[in-house]
N, C-alpha and C positions, 0 to 999 in steps of 0.2 A: 193539380188534378183539375178540370173542369169539375161541376156541379150541374147536373140536369134536374129538374124536377120531374119527378113520374108519380104518378098517385094509382093510375089503376092496375088492377090484377092484369092485365094484358099487358102493360108497360112492361110488369115486373119476369111474365113468361119472355118477352121478348128479351130481355136483357139475361135471364138464367140461361137461354139458347148460345148468346152471344158467350157468355163466359164460359158456358160448357165447351164450345167450340174452341177458343183462344187459349185456352188452360191444357185443352186435350191436344192440342196443336203445339203448345208451349213443349210439353214432354215429347212427344212425339218427335221434335227438333233435339230434343237435346241426347238422342241415340245418333244423331248425326256427326257428334263432336266424341262418340264414344266406342261407336258398334265397327267402326273402321278396323281397329287394332287388330281384334281377331280373325279380318277378313286379309289385312297387309301382313301379319307375322311370319307364315310359311315361307314368304321372299325372304324375311330377316336373315331364315336356316341358310339359303341359298349363295343369298346376296353379301351377308356380311359375317356370313360363318359363327352364326349365334348358336346355343345350344339350347336346346329342350329348358334347361334349368333357367335359362336367362331369360326365357321368357316368363317361365311361373313366377321368377323374382319381381318382372314387371308387373304381371296380372296382379300380384301380394300388394305390394307397393302403390296402386291403386286403391284395393279394396280397403289398404289399410285405412286412409284417407278419406275414402269415401264414407268409410262406417264412422269414425270419428266425428265426420260432416254433418251426417244424418244427425245425428245427437244435438251438434252444435248450433249447426242451422235452422233445426225448427226453432229452438230458444230465441236466435236472433228474427227468426220472420213473427214470432209471435209481440217484438219489441218491437222491431222496425218496420216492418209490414214486407209483405207478399209481393210487391209491384218493386220494391227495391231489390228484394231478395234474387228474384228472379233473372229481372237486369243483368245485377253485379256478374251473379254466377254464369249467365248466358255468353256476355260478354270475354270473362274469364277463360272459360272452356273453348270458346271460339278460336282463343290465342294460342291453347296448347295445343291446338288443331293444328293450327299453322307451323307453328314450333317443331312438331310433329315430323312434318313434310322434309323439314331441314337437318333433323338427328342423325349421326350414322352409329354412334355408341348405345353401347348397355346403360352406363351409369348418366348421360343422359335423358336416354329415355325414361331412367327411374325418376328424376327430379321431374321431367314434365308430367309423367302422369300421376306423381305423387300432388303436384297442384291440380290437375285434370281431376282428382277424385273430388277435392274439396269444391272445387267449381262444379261438379255434376252431383255435388250431395245439394246444391240448393235447387235444384228441380221439386222431389218430390214433396218435402214439406212445404213448398213453397202452393204449389199448384192445388194439392190437396187440402189445405187452409183455406185457401180460394174456397174451392166448390162446398166445404161445409159452412160458409159463411153466407152461401147462396141458395143451397137445397136443405128442405126438411128432414128431420131424422127420419120421419115414418118413409118416404120413399130413397132415401140413401141409397139400399143394397141394391133397388134395381137397378138406380143411377147411375152408383160407382162401380156396376157392374160392365155396364157399356162405357162409362168413362176410362177404367182401369184398362179400356182393350189400346190407348194412347202407348204404352211402352209396347206391347206386342207388335202394334204396326208398324211405331216407330222402329227397333229393333229389323224387322223384316223391310222396310223401305231403307234404312240406312245400309245393311245387307246389301241388299241388290244396287244401290247404286255404289260402293265401294268395289261390288266385283264387276261390275259394269264398266267403272273407272280402271279399275285393272286392264281387264280384257280389251280395252281401248286404246291403252298405252303402248306406247312402240317400243321401248327396253323395259330392263326391269326395275333399273333407277325410278325412272317416268313413273312406271306403274305404282313405286312405294309414294310418290309425291302426289301422282293423283288420284290413290287411295286415302289421302289424309284431308289434300284441297279442296277436291271437290265437292263431299259430303258436307265439308264444312262452311263453304260458299254458298250451299244450300241452306245452310242454318242461319245466313245473315236475313235472308225474306222472314223467316220465324220470329228473327228478333224486332225486326220491323213490327210483323204484326203484335205481339206482347207490349210493345211499347206504345203501339197507336191505340189499340181497343182493352188492354186489361185494366179489370178495375176488380182491387180485390173484397169491397163488402157493399151492400144494396145502398147505407148512407154516403157514399161515393158518390151515386147518382141520386139523392134527393130520398132514396125509399127508408121508412125509418121503422122499428119494429116489426119487423117478420117474424113471423111465430116459427116458434121450433126449428131454430138456427142458431149456431154458434156467434155467439156475438163479436163486434168487432178487436180485432187487436191493438196495441200502440201503449198499451201498459207497461211498466217497468217487468223484466225478467228477475224472477229472486228463486233462488236455489231451492227453495220451499216447493217452486213447481216440479220440478225433479224429483224432489224428495217423496212428494204426492204422487206421481207416474209410478215411481218404484214401489211402492204398496200396493198394487193393484194388480191381485194376481192373474185377470184376463189379461194384461198387455203382458205376462212374463210369458202365459198360452202361447198367444199371437206372437211374440220373438221366437220362442224356439220355436215351433213349428217352420215361422218364416226362416227362421234361420237353416234348418232341415232342406226346405226348399230353394232358395235360394245358394246354398251349396252345389245344389245339383242344375241349378239354374246357370250359376258360373262355369262350370264343368263344361257342360253344353254351350254356355258364352263363349267362352275363351276360345275351347279347344276344339269343336265341331268341325271346322274348316282344315285344320292341322291334321285331325286322325282321318278325315276323306282324302287329303292329299296324302298323308304317311302312309296308313293302310290299307285305303281302297284304291288307289291310284288315281286320284282323281286332279284334273288342273285346279290351279287355285280359283278362276273364275268360277267354275262349274263348282265345285265344291260349296263356292260364297253361296249359288243361286239354289244352292238343296238347303244349304243351313239354315238359308230364311224360312224354310219352310217349318222348322220350330216356333217361331213366335207366332207365326201364322195360325198354327191349332193354337198359340196360347189365346191368341184374341177371341177365339168360339171359346175355350174356358172359360175366361173371366166372365163373359155375357154368360155361360151356361150356370156356372159358380155363383154368380150373384142371384141369378131369378132361382135356382132351386133352393138357397140359403133361406130366402122369403116364401116361394110359393111350397116347398116341400118339405121344410124344417124350420119353420118359423119364425126366422130370425137367427136361428142357431147356425154359424159359421163352421163348428169344429166336424157334423159330420160329413157335409162337403170335404174339409182334405181329409179325412179319413179313407173315403172312398178313393177318392184321386191318389190319395199315396200308395196305394195298393194297385193302383191301375200303372202308376210312376214304377213300380218294384220288376210287376210284368214286363212291362214293354221295353224297360232298360237291359234288363236281361236277353231280353230277344235280339236288340241290336246287332252286336259282336257275330250272331253265328246265323245272320242271313245273309244274300246274296246281295252282291255291288250291285243290283237291279238298281235302277235311279229311283223305279215308279215304289220298290216295297221298300227303299229305306223312305223316301218321301211319305207313305205312311203312317211307317214308325216313327220317323219326327215330328208328325203332325198329332200324332196321340200322344208323343212324348212331351210337346209343346201344350197339349190342354191339360195334362195331369199336372204339369208345375205350375202355370202361371195362372192356372184357375184360383186354387186355394189362396195361391200367395199373394196372388193382388186383392181378394177378398178381404185377407186376416191383417194384409199391408194398408189398406186403406180402409173401408167401413168397417173392419175391426177393429182398427188402432183406434178410431173416432169415436165408435160407441162404448168404449171402454177408458176413456180420457175423462180425467178427471174437470169440474167447470176451469174454465181461463187459462188450461195448460194444453189444447189440443193439438198444438204445433208439436210442442214438449213431446206430449204424449207419441204424434208421428212418427214424430225424429227416433224415438227412444227405440220402437218397435221396428223399424228399420236399420237401424244403429244395430244392434241387439244381433237383428237377421244378417246383415251386412258382415256382420264380423266373420260368419261361417264362409263367407266368398275368401278370405283370407287365406288360409290352409289349403282353400279349393287347387287354388293353379299350382303351388310348390306341389302341392300330394300327387296331382293328376299327372305332374310331370315328371316325377319321381317313381310311381308305379309304371307308367308306361315304360319309360326306360328300362326299369329292372323287370318287370314281370309282362309288359304287355298290355294293348288296350282292354283284351279281354278282363283284366284284373281293374281296370279302372270304373265298366259298367257292373263290373260286381259291387264292387265299393257303393256306387249309387244305389243300386238296388237295396243291398245291407242297410244302408244309411233311410232309405225310406220305409222300410221295413219296423225298423225301430222306430224310428217317429210315429208311427200308425200307431202299434199295439201302446206308447205313450199318452198318445192323444185320446186313447178308446171310455176311458174312465170320465173324462171330459165331454163325453157326447152332448148330453144335455145343456151344458152352459150356454150361456148370452148374456150378452151387452146389456147395459141400459136402454 
């Protein structure tokens, strides 16, 4: 990697803006090879004759390797560097998207999405670690609040693009292929941007001893890094709350389009456009959660999570009892996205970094997201089983109950904060 000698504060600001944009865009791009599956999957029920349970197994397979990969890839990134991890993961997930457009059996999709789970798991630890090496701790809550809009914006854009691809296709089989391939082609542009402009630390461009940031990586990974991480109570708190939020997130992530088609009578494309409003509300939630944790709660993250868990419980119960009017559902999905993504992004990003032991930041970020993502494994199967046995209303009550339980569990930790 070419080294550029930069010494002024102005140059550092310029590089920080560039790194912010590149890493933000990188994680936006990951959703182009992830979110197309939930948009396309109602077509599997119609064209391939698959069952809801089949869709649940595919979702669970993805979440299994995604959760394991979060932990493993955090340590790999600490050892080999964020740039390498990003580029390898991006190329791998691109390949899995192309294969998805060709596969026609449940078993093939399970294998493809097991691999894709590992590939997708490279994105978060690598991009968060890069941000921590460029931005000081004192501004991290605010900066990460804006930065973590990436996966809400990525979710929204990927959903819209997949829905538009399906709507433009002349046949159902072509719609399935276009739904996977067109977002994947758009992702190629993101891979080029990362390859061209990503730098993982100030040292890589000749800026040394930047105060109040996490140091460079490249040292050997030891098991004691993970041992140090699991001994930090704050990381377990962040992981458990993140797990509850991720369970809710993946219920909405994988099943909103199917719910709107099956229970509300929407077309697949129309359901995709409406489902995209969830992460759009989440983008606002991430910004507001980061701001509130700094300005209203003096860098305490738990109060923000508690308040928004309550909001999530209320809005989730309301969804199945409202009319099918798109404006009503749009408003509810926006609020639900705000309440899910806001605290989840805060705890998985700035919260994990602040509790991380020295030298094990990537491992800590991976740990929080790995434990949190484990909750996504039963989310797919539980949703399929409950929807088929008891109806969609029971699914929303399940999510609301989990939100309330987590809220009361987090209340005693109202005043806790990281370093």
